[in-house]
Backbone bond lengths (Angstrom), bond angles and torsions (degrees), N, CA, C in turn:
res aa  C-N    CA-C-N  psi(-1)  N-CA   C-N-CA  omega(-1)  CA-C   N-CA-C  phi
1 M - - - 1.445 - - 1.522 109.08 -
2 R 1.313 115.48 149.16 1.466 121.70 173.18 1.519 108.07 -126.73
3 Y 1.324 115.19 140.93 1.463 121.01 179.38 1.518 109.97 -128.49
4 E 1.328 114.50 153.84 1.465 121.96 172.55 1.523 107.63 -122.30
5 F 1.319 114.87 133.61 1.456 122.07 177.10 1.523 107.24 -119.50
6 I 1.316 117.59 127.74 1.455 121.42 174.15 1.519 106.04 -101.15
7 I 1.329 115.90 122.53 1.457 119.90 179.32 1.521 109.34 -114.22
8 A 1.314 115.29 152.92 1.465 121.11 178.34 1.524 108.93 -73.08
9 G 1.328 115.99 138.49 1.458 120.90 175.67 1.515 113.28 78.35
10 E 1.333 113.98 -169.58 1.463 121.46 -179.60 1.523 108.65 -117.17
11 P 1.332 117.35 121.06 1.465 119.44 -177.25 1.525 112.22 -70.98
12 S 1.311 115.13 149.41 1.462 120.94 176.27 1.531 109.23 -73.59
13 D 1.320 115.98 169.65 1.464 120.55 177.28 1.530 110.57 -60.99
14 T 1.324 117.31 -35.28 1.464 121.45 178.91 1.520 110.70 -64.06
15 V 1.333 116.56 -42.99 1.466 120.76 178.63 1.524 109.88 -66.18
16 R 1.301 117.26 -43.03 1.472 120.38 178.17 1.524 110.72 -59.04
17 A 1.328 116.41 -40.05 1.460 120.81 179.84 1.525 112.02 -66.21
18 A 1.323 117.73 -23.43 1.468 121.72 178.88 1.527 111.78 -74.06
19 F 1.330 117.39 -10.40 1.465 122.79 -179.13 1.533 109.72 -127.34
20 P 1.335 117.79 64.36 1.468 119.13 -176.07 1.529 113.86 -63.57
21 E 1.338 117.44 -21.26 1.454 120.74 -179.06 1.525 113.16 -83.01
22 L 1.337 117.31 -7.13 1.456 120.90 -177.00 1.531 111.59 -111.20
23 T 1.322 115.38 146.40 1.460 123.20 174.26 1.522 107.72 -98.18
24 C 1.321 117.37 138.82 1.465 122.11 -179.18 1.519 110.40 -111.56
25 T 1.337 115.71 133.74 1.459 122.43 174.48 1.525 108.17 -144.11
26 P 1.334 117.53 155.96 1.465 118.95 174.84 1.533 109.90 -62.00
27 A 1.314 116.90 137.19 1.467 121.19 177.67 1.525 109.44 -82.43
28 P 1.327 118.47 143.10 1.467 121.55 -177.46 1.527 114.14 -56.24
29 A 1.324 117.41 -36.95 1.465 120.43 -177.14 1.530 112.44 -96.90
30 G 1.319 117.07 13.18 1.460 121.60 -177.79 1.514 110.76 106.58
31 G 1.303 116.19 161.03 1.452 120.52 -176.46 1.516 110.94 81.47
32 T 1.311 116.12 -159.26 1.460 121.88 -176.61 1.516 109.72 -131.89
33 A 1.327 115.69 134.77 1.460 121.65 173.90 1.523 107.61 -94.16
34 M 1.316 115.77 129.07 1.460 122.09 175.22 1.523 106.01 -122.42
35 Y 1.335 116.86 123.65 1.453 119.40 -174.61 1.523 111.10 -142.88
36 G 1.325 113.80 155.75 1.456 119.07 178.76 1.512 111.52 165.62
37 P 1.347 115.52 -174.37 1.457 120.39 -177.25 1.525 111.99 -72.58
38 V 1.321 114.42 144.09 1.467 122.08 174.65 1.528 105.61 -128.15
39 R 1.326 116.03 119.29 1.473 121.01 -173.28 1.527 113.60 -65.58
40 D 1.332 115.64 -45.39 1.458 119.87 -175.19 1.527 108.88 -162.94
41 F 1.342 115.35 -176.15 1.454 119.85 -176.91 1.528 112.01 -63.32
42 A 1.320 117.38 -36.29 1.473 120.84 179.11 1.532 110.40 -63.76
43 H 1.323 117.07 -40.01 1.466 120.99 177.44 1.525 110.11 -64.41
44 L 1.331 116.88 -42.39 1.464 121.46 178.53 1.528 110.49 -59.72
45 R 1.322 116.49 -46.75 1.466 120.45 178.82 1.525 111.00 -62.94
46 G 1.326 116.89 -36.66 1.455 120.87 177.36 1.526 111.99 -65.03
47 L 1.325 116.84 -40.95 1.468 120.52 177.00 1.523 110.33 -62.49
48 L 1.334 116.74 -45.19 1.461 120.22 179.60 1.527 111.07 -62.94
49 A 1.316 117.03 -37.60 1.469 120.77 177.10 1.529 110.33 -65.52
50 R 1.335 117.07 -39.46 1.473 120.82 177.90 1.520 110.81 -63.39
51 F 1.342 117.15 -44.19 1.466 119.96 176.18 1.527 109.93 -56.06
52 D 1.327 115.70 -46.95 1.459 121.10 -178.92 1.528 111.70 -63.59
53 D 1.328 116.89 -45.58 1.466 121.28 -179.65 1.531 112.09 -59.89
54 L 1.328 115.63 -32.19 1.470 120.19 -178.81 1.532 112.29 -90.36
55 G 1.328 116.78 3.56 1.461 120.56 177.10 1.515 114.12 73.69
56 L 1.327 116.99 23.68 1.459 120.89 -179.40 1.525 110.15 -89.82
57 T 1.317 115.85 142.89 1.463 121.16 177.53 1.518 108.76 -98.71
58 V 1.330 116.24 116.10 1.465 121.17 175.54 1.525 106.74 -85.56
59 V 1.324 115.44 113.12 1.462 122.16 -177.53 1.521 110.52 -83.12
60 E 1.334 115.72 -34.95 1.461 120.68 -177.82 1.519 108.61 -152.15
61 M 1.333 115.60 147.78 1.461 121.65 176.59 1.519 107.05 -142.04
62 R 1.323 115.72 135.71 1.463 117.48 177.75 1.516 110.36 -152.08
63 R 1.322 114.88 150.42 1.442 120.68 175.16 1.525 108.56 -82.08
64 L 1.313 115.71 133.59 1.456 121.31 -179.97 1.531 110.00 -94.81
65 P 1.326 116.84 152.80 1.468 118.79 176.17 1.530 110.21 -63.14
66 D 1.312 115.91 144.19 1.474 119.95 179.03 1.500 112.53 -75.16
């Protein structure tokens, strides 16, 4: 599975390093798109917990076609 997360603002290098499995690009409507492979539901929940722990606001999340 692949997922895309749109977060508010632009993450610092430290935040980017906390998500080595995700690629970061500017989102078309503002913010930052972070996307990449997600192994399973537990991994997805772990990513969401990491976003929360780092104080990031996930504006949108969607599963991408494989």
